[in-house]
Residue, then its C-alpha position, 0 to 999 in steps of 0.5 A: x798646444x806644445x808649449x817649448x820646455x814641455x806641456x801644452x797650453x790651452x785658452x781655457x786653462x787660462x779662463x778668467x784671465x786676460x790672455x795677450x798672444x804675441x803671434x810670432x815668427x821664430x826668425x822673424x826681425x820684427x819679432x825679435x826686436x818686439x819680444x823684450x818689450x812684450x817682456x818687460x812692459x806687458x809681462x814683467x808689467x801684470x806680473x808684478x801689478x796685477x799677479x795671476x790676472x793676465x797671461x802672455x803667451x808667445x805663438x809661433x807662426x813659422x813651425x819652427x822647431x823646439x831648437x829654434x824656439x829656444x834660440x828666439x828665448x835666448x835671444x830675446x830673454x823672454x819668460x812667458x810660455x811659447x807656444x810651438x807651431x801656433 
């Protein structure tokens, strides 16, 4: 699948890692509210404590455009990859 900002993501590229899928809708208020916690409590924590062992991916289930997903990223401050049309 296409990743926001360019490139693609497949689960096989994360072989040997724990993959955390954050299923979201770009305009979902609950998703926007939860995203900063996923960033801080999962992505950032594992990057600091277990570098390279855990990969967080956000997958948009609402089939938003790149512009809509950029707005989600800007609003929430997430730093993990966001998959378009998850």
